[in-house]
FIKE-699893 format. One record per residue: x, y, z of N, C-alpha, C, CB in turn; residue number from 0. Coordinates in Angstrom, 1 decimal. Each point is the difference from the previous one (the first is absolute). Glycine has a CB too. Example, Ala and Ser with C-alpha at 12.3 -4.5 7.8 and 13.67 -1.06 7.14 Angstrom:
2
     npx     npy     npz    capx    capy    capz     cpx     cpy     cpz    cbpx    cbpy    cbpz    k
    13.2    -5.7     7.8    -0.9     1.2     0.0     0.9     1.2     0.0    -1.9    -1.2     1.2    0
     1.5     2.3    -1.9     0.9     1.1     0.0    -0.8     1.1     0.8     1.2    -0.6    -2.2    1
This chain:
131
     npx     npy     npz    capx    capy    capz     cpx     cpy     cpz    cbpx    cbpy    cbpz    k
   -25.3     0.7   -36.9     0.5    -1.1     0.8     1.3     0.4     0.7    -1.2    -1.6    -1.5    0
     1.3     1.3     2.8     1.3     0.3     0.7     0.7    -1.3     0.1    -1.0     1.9     1.3    1
     2.3    -1.8    -1.5     0.8    -1.2     0.2     1.0     0.2     1.1    -0.2    -0.7    -2.5    2
     0.6    -0.4     3.1     1.0     0.0     1.0     1.4    -0.2    -0.6    -1.7    -0.9     1.6    3
     2.6     1.7    -1.0     1.4    -0.2    -0.5     0.9    -0.1     1.2    -0.4     1.2    -2.1    4
     1.7    -1.6     1.9     1.0    -0.1     1.0     0.3     1.4     0.6     0.8    -2.0    -1.0    5
    -1.1     3.1     0.3     0.2     1.3     0.5    -0.7     0.3     1.3     0.3     0.7    -2.3    6
    -1.3    -1.4     2.6    -0.8     0.2     1.2     0.5    -0.8     1.2    -1.9     0.5    -1.4    7
     3.0    -1.3     1.2     0.5    -0.8     1.1     1.0     0.8     0.8    -0.3    -2.1    -1.4    8
     0.5     1.7     2.7     1.0     0.5     0.9     1.1    -1.1     0.1    -1.7     1.5     1.2    9
     2.9    -1.2    -1.5     1.0    -1.0     0.2     1.1     0.5     1.0    -0.4    -0.8    -2.3   10
     0.7     0.0     3.3     1.0     0.4     1.0     1.0    -1.1     0.2    -1.7     1.5     1.1   11
     2.9    -1.1    -1.0     1.1    -1.0     0.2     0.5     0.2     1.5     0.6     0.0    -2.5   12
    -0.6    -1.2     3.2     0.4     0.1     1.5     1.3    -0.8     0.1    -2.4     0.1     0.8   13
     3.4     0.5    -0.1     1.3    -0.6     0.2     0.3     0.0     1.6     0.8     0.7    -2.4   14
    -0.2    -1.8     2.8     0.5     0.1     1.4     1.5    -0.3    -0.1    -2.2    -0.8     1.0   15
     3.0     1.7    -0.5     1.4    -0.1     0.0     0.6    -0.3     1.4     0.0     1.5    -2.1   16
     1.1    -2.3     2.1     0.7    -0.2     1.3     1.2     0.9    -0.1    -0.8    -2.3     0.3   17
     0.9     3.2     0.7     1.2     1.0     0.1     0.8    -0.4     1.1    -1.2     1.9    -1.0   18
     1.3    -3.2     1.4     0.7    -0.4     1.1     1.0    -1.2    -0.4    -2.0     0.7     1.5   19
     2.9    -1.1    -0.7     0.9    -1.1    -0.2    -0.7    -1.3     0.4     2.0     1.6     0.3   20
    -3.1    -1.5     0.4    -0.7    -1.2     0.5    -0.7    -0.8    -1.0    -0.2     1.2     2.1   21
     0.0    -2.6    -1.9    -0.9    -0.8    -0.8    -1.4     0.4     0.4     1.8    -1.9    -0.3   22
    -2.6     2.2    -0.6    -1.4     0.4     0.3    -0.9    -1.0    -0.7     0.6     2.4     0.1   23
    -1.5    -2.9     0.7    -1.1    -0.9    -0.5    -1.3     0.8     0.3     1.3    -2.2     0.4   24
    -2.2     2.3    -1.5    -1.3     0.6     0.1    -1.0    -1.1    -0.1     0.7     2.2    -1.0   25
    -1.6    -2.4     2.0    -1.0    -1.0     0.1    -1.3     0.7    -0.1     1.4    -1.6     1.3   26
    -2.2     1.5    -2.3    -1.3     0.7    -0.2    -1.1    -0.9     0.5     0.9     1.4    -1.9   27
    -1.9    -0.8     2.5    -1.2    -0.7     0.5    -1.3     0.8    -0.3     1.4    -1.1     1.8   28
    -2.5     0.4    -1.8    -1.3     0.6    -0.2    -1.0    -0.6     1.0     0.5     0.5    -2.4   29
    -1.3     0.4     3.1    -0.9    -0.4     0.9    -1.3    -0.5    -0.7     1.0     1.6     1.7   30
    -1.6    -2.7    -1.3    -1.2    -0.5    -0.6    -1.2     0.8     0.6     0.9    -2.3    -0.3   31
    -1.8     2.8    -0.4    -1.1     0.8     0.5    -0.9    -0.9     0.8     0.2     1.5    -2.0   32
    -0.3    -2.8     1.6    -0.9    -0.9     0.7     0.5    -0.4     1.4    -0.7    -0.8    -2.2   33
     2.0     0.5     2.3     0.5    -0.5     1.3     1.0     1.0     0.7    -0.4    -2.3    -0.9   34
     0.8     3.3     0.1     1.1     1.0     0.5     1.3    -0.7     0.3    -1.9     1.4     1.1   35
     2.1    -2.6    -1.5     1.3    -0.7     0.1     0.8     0.5    -1.2    -1.0    -2.1     1.2   36
     2.3     2.1    -1.0     1.0     0.5    -1.1     0.4    -1.2    -0.7     0.8     2.0     1.4   37
    -0.8    -1.9    -2.7     0.6    -1.1    -0.9     1.2     0.6    -0.7    -2.3    -1.1    -0.3   38
     3.3     0.2     0.1     1.2     0.3    -0.7    -0.3     0.2    -1.5     1.3    -1.3     1.7   39
    -0.7     2.4    -2.2    -0.2     0.3    -1.5     1.3    -0.3    -0.8    -1.6     1.8     0.6   40
     2.7    -1.2    -0.2     1.3    -0.3    -0.6     1.1     0.6     0.7    -1.1    -0.1    -2.2   41
     2.4    -0.4     1.9     1.2     0.6     0.6     1.1     0.3    -1.0    -0.6    -1.2     2.2   42
     1.4     2.2    -1.8     1.1     0.4    -0.9     1.2     0.1     1.0    -1.5     1.2    -1.8   43
     2.7    -1.6     1.3     1.2     0.1     0.8     1.1     0.7    -0.9    -0.5    -2.1     1.4   44
     1.3     3.1    -0.7     1.1     0.6    -0.7     1.1     0.0     1.1    -1.4     1.4    -1.6   45
     2.6    -1.7     1.1     1.2     0.1     0.9     0.7     1.3    -0.3     0.3    -2.5     0.0   46
    -0.4     3.4     0.9     0.8     1.3    -0.1    -0.9     1.0    -0.9     2.3    -1.2     0.2   47
    -1.5     2.3    -0.6    -0.7     1.1    -0.6    -0.5    -0.4    -1.4     1.4     1.5     1.2   48
    -2.5    -0.9    -1.7    -0.5    -0.2    -1.3    -1.6     0.0    -0.1     2.2    -1.2    -0.4   49
    -2.7     0.8    -0.7    -1.4     0.0    -0.2    -0.5    -1.3     0.6     0.2     1.4    -2.2   50
    -1.2    -1.3     3.0    -0.7    -1.1     0.7    -1.1    -0.5    -0.9     0.7     0.8     2.3   51
    -1.5     0.2    -2.7    -1.3    -0.4    -0.6    -0.5     1.1    -0.9    -0.6    -1.5     1.9   52
     0.2     1.2    -3.1    -0.6     1.0    -0.9    -1.3    -0.6    -0.7     2.3     1.1    -0.4   53
    -3.4    -0.3     0.5    -1.3    -0.5    -0.5    -0.7     1.2    -0.7    -0.2    -1.9     1.8   54
    -0.5     1.7    -2.8    -0.8     1.0    -0.7    -1.5    -0.4     0.0     2.0     0.6    -1.5   55
    -2.8     0.3     1.8    -1.5    -0.2     0.1    -0.7     1.1    -0.9     0.3    -1.1     2.4   56
    -1.2     0.6    -3.2    -0.8     0.8    -0.8    -1.5     0.0     0.4     1.6    -0.4    -2.0   57
    -2.3     1.5     2.2    -1.4     0.0     0.4    -0.7     1.0    -0.9     0.5    -0.6     2.4   58
    -1.8     0.5    -2.3    -0.9     0.9    -0.8    -0.7     1.0     0.9    -0.3    -1.8    -1.7   59
     0.1     3.1     1.2    -0.6     1.0     0.8    -1.4    -0.5     0.4     1.3     1.8    -1.1   60
    -1.8    -1.4     2.3     0.6     1.0     0.9     1.0    -0.7     1.0    -2.1     1.4    -0.2   61
     2.4    -2.6     0.0     0.9    -0.8     1.0     1.3     0.6     0.0    -1.2    -2.1    -0.4   62
     1.8     2.1     1.6     1.4     0.3     0.2     0.6    -1.2     0.7    -0.3     2.5     0.1   63
     1.5    -2.7    -0.3     0.6    -1.2     0.7     1.1     0.4     0.9    -0.6    -1.4    -1.9   64
     1.0     0.4     2.8     1.0     0.3     1.0     0.7    -1.3     0.3    -1.3     1.9     1.0   65
     2.2    -1.9     0.0     0.8    -1.2     0.4    -0.9    -1.2     0.2     1.8     1.5     1.0   66
    -2.9    -1.3    -0.2    -0.8    -1.2     0.2    -0.6    -0.7    -1.3    -0.6     1.1     2.2   67
     0.4    -0.3    -3.2    -0.5    -0.5    -1.3     1.2    -0.7    -0.7    -1.8     1.7    -0.1   68
     2.9    -1.0     0.0     1.1    -0.6    -0.9     0.6    -1.2     0.7     0.4     2.3    -0.9   69
    -0.3    -2.4     2.2     0.6    -1.2     0.6    -1.1    -1.0     0.4     1.9     1.5     0.9   70
    -3.2    -1.1    -1.1    -1.1    -0.9     0.3     0.1    -0.5     1.4    -0.2    -0.7    -2.3   71
     0.6     1.6     3.2     0.2    -0.3     1.4    -0.3     1.3     0.9     1.7    -1.7    -0.6   72
    -2.0     1.5     1.8    -0.3     1.1     1.0     1.1     0.1     1.1    -2.4    -0.2    -0.6   73
     3.4    -0.7     0.5     1.0     0.1     1.1     1.3    -0.7    -0.5    -1.8     0.1     1.8   74
     2.9     0.3    -1.3     1.2    -0.6    -0.3     1.0    -0.1     1.2    -0.3     0.9    -2.4   75
     1.0    -1.9     2.5     1.1    -0.2     1.0     1.3     0.2    -0.7    -1.4    -1.6     1.5   76
     2.2     2.6    -1.0     1.3     0.2    -0.5     0.9    -0.7     0.9    -0.6     2.3    -1.1   77
     1.3    -3.3     0.7     0.9    -0.8     0.8     1.4     0.3    -0.4    -1.7    -1.8     0.1   78
     2.6     2.2     0.8     1.4     0.4    -0.2     0.8    -1.2     0.5    -0.5     2.5     0.2   79
     1.3    -3.0    -1.1     1.0    -1.1     0.3    -0.6    -1.2     0.7     1.7     1.7     0.2   80
    -3.0    -1.9    -0.2    -0.6    -1.0     0.7     0.0     0.1     1.5     0.6    -1.4    -1.9   81
    -0.3     2.6     2.3     0.1     0.3     1.5    -0.8     1.1     0.6     2.2    -0.8    -0.3   82
    -2.7     1.7    -0.6    -0.8     1.1     0.5    -1.1     0.2    -0.9     1.9     1.1     1.0   83
    -3.1    -0.7    -0.5    -1.2     0.2    -0.9    -0.6     1.3     0.3    -0.4    -2.4    -0.1   84
    -0.1     3.1    -1.0    -0.8     1.2     0.1    -1.3    -0.3    -0.7     2.0     1.5     0.2   85
    -3.1    -1.2     0.5    -1.3    -0.3    -0.7    -0.6     1.3    -0.5    -0.4    -1.9     1.5   86
    -0.2     1.8    -2.7    -0.8     1.1    -0.7    -1.4    -0.5    -0.3     2.1     0.9    -0.9   87
    -3.0    -0.2     1.5    -1.5    -0.4    -0.3    -0.6     1.3    -0.7    -0.2    -1.7     2.1   88
    -0.7     1.5    -2.9    -0.6     1.2    -0.7    -0.4     1.0     1.0    -0.9    -1.5    -1.8   89
     1.5     2.7     1.7    -0.1     1.2     0.9     0.7    -0.2     1.3    -2.1     0.4    -1.1   90
     2.8    -1.4     1.3     0.9    -0.1     1.3     1.4    -0.5    -0.4    -2.0    -0.5     1.5   91
     3.1     1.0    -1.1     0.0     1.3     0.7    -0.5     1.1    -0.8     2.0    -0.8     1.3   92
    -2.3     1.9    -0.6    -0.7     1.1    -0.6     1.0     0.6    -1.1    -1.4     0.5     2.1   93
     2.7    -0.5    -1.8     0.9     0.5    -1.1     1.1    -1.0    -0.1    -0.5     2.4     0.5   94
     1.1    -2.4    -1.7     1.1    -1.0    -0.3    -0.4    -1.4    -0.4     1.2     1.4     1.5   95
    -2.4    -1.6    -1.9    -0.6    -1.3    -0.4     0.1    -0.4    -1.4    -1.4     0.3     1.9   96
     1.8    -1.5    -2.2    -0.1    -0.5    -1.4    -1.4     0.0    -0.5     2.0    -1.3     0.5   97
    -2.9     1.2     0.3    -1.5    -0.2    -0.4    -0.7     1.4    -0.1     0.0    -2.2     1.2   98
     0.7     3.3    -0.9    -0.7     1.3    -0.2     0.7     0.8    -1.2    -0.5     0.1     2.6   99
    -0.4     0.2    -3.5     0.4     0.8    -1.2     0.7     1.2     0.3    -1.8    -1.0    -1.2  100
     1.4     1.8     2.3     0.7     1.2     0.3     1.4    -0.1     0.5    -2.1     0.7     0.6  101
     2.6    -2.0    -0.4     1.4    -0.2     0.4     0.9    -0.4    -1.1    -0.9    -0.6     2.2  102
     0.4     0.7    -3.4     0.8    -0.3    -1.2     0.5     1.3    -0.6    -1.3    -2.1    -0.4  103
     2.4     2.2    -0.1     0.5     1.1    -0.8    -0.5    -0.1    -1.4     2.1     0.2     1.5  104
    -2.8     0.9    -1.9    -0.6     0.0    -1.3     0.8     0.7    -1.1    -2.2    -0.1     1.2  105
     2.3    -0.5    -2.3     0.6     0.6    -1.2    -0.9    -0.3    -1.2     2.5    -0.1     1.0  106
    -3.5     1.0    -1.2    -1.0    -0.3    -1.1    -0.8    -1.2     0.4     1.5     0.9    -1.7  107
    -1.5    -2.0     0.9    -0.7    -1.2     0.3     0.8    -1.1     0.8    -1.4     0.4    -2.1  108
     2.7     0.0     2.5     0.9    -0.8     0.7    -0.1     0.2     1.4     1.5    -0.1    -1.9  109
    -1.9    -0.8     2.8     0.0     0.1     1.4     1.0    -1.0     0.6    -2.5     0.7    -0.1  110
     3.4    -0.1     1.0     1.1    -0.8     0.5     0.0     0.1     1.5     1.4     0.4    -2.0  111
    -1.3    -1.5     2.7     0.2    -0.1     1.5     1.4    -0.5     0.2    -2.6    -0.5     0.5  112
     3.3     1.1     0.4     1.4    -0.4     0.2     0.1    -0.5     1.4     0.9     1.7    -1.6  113
    -0.4    -3.0     1.8     0.3    -0.5     1.3     1.3     0.5     0.4    -1.3    -2.2    -0.4  114
     1.4     2.8     1.6     1.2     0.6     0.5     0.5    -0.6     1.3    -0.8     2.1    -1.2  115
     1.9    -1.5     1.7     0.5    -0.5     1.3    -1.0     0.3     1.1     2.3     0.4    -0.8  116
    -3.2     0.7     0.6    -1.0     0.3     1.1    -1.0    -1.2     0.1     0.3     2.4    -0.5  117
    -0.6    -3.0    -0.7    -0.9    -1.1     0.1     0.6    -1.2     0.8    -1.0     0.8    -2.2  118
     2.3    -0.9     2.0     0.7    -1.2     0.7     0.0     0.4     1.5     1.6    -0.6    -2.1  119
    -1.3     1.9     2.4     0.1     0.4     1.4    -1.4    -0.2     0.7     1.8     1.6    -0.5  120
    -2.8    -1.3    -0.2    -1.4    -0.1     0.5    -0.5    -1.5     0.1    -0.5     2.3    -0.9  121
     1.2    -3.2     0.2    -0.5    -1.4     0.0     0.3    -0.6     1.4     0.6    -0.2    -2.5  122
    -1.5    -0.7     2.8     0.0    -0.7     1.4     0.9    -1.3    -0.2    -2.4     0.9     0.7  123
     3.3    -1.2     0.2     0.8    -1.2     0.0    -1.0    -1.2     0.1     2.1     1.2     1.0  124
    -1.8    -2.2    -1.7    -0.9    -1.2     0.1     0.7    -0.9     1.1    -0.8     0.1    -2.4  125
    -0.1    -0.9     3.0     0.6    -1.0     1.0     0.4    -1.2    -0.9    -1.6     0.7     2.0  126
     3.0    -0.7    -2.2     0.5    -1.1    -0.8     0.0     0.5    -1.5    -0.8    -1.8     1.7  127
     0.1     1.1    -2.5    -0.1     0.3    -1.4    -1.4     0.6    -0.3     1.7    -1.9    -0.5  128
    -1.7     2.7    -0.6    -1.3     0.5    -0.4    -0.6    -0.8    -1.1     0.8     2.2     0.6  129
    -1.0    -3.4    -0.4    -0.5    -0.9    -1.0    -1.5     0.0    -0.1     1.8    -1.5     0.3  130
């Protein structure tokens, strides 16, 4: 008889860091497969540098997991100071996206995405407020 143990699981820890002096708000969304409309999942806000979000996900082989699984979303709006916004959709932008596993720095099972001044520079000014 073969038994299942935790040794067959894959555990990954995902972190998003803010490496800027700006207040950063992350708004996560997921598209409905039936209507293709985006629904709000959750948001996180941090003022200045530091850890924005940390989540751990465990899956069983042959599954692998990534940002879309751990955040339960396929897109995120990164809002800077309530004045500028940068959108990240699964696979867009092609590089530098919170939703793409390849854009995370990997250290064993720790995956880290760092929000930098480049993200702020790439963000689009909002007309008025980014509410």
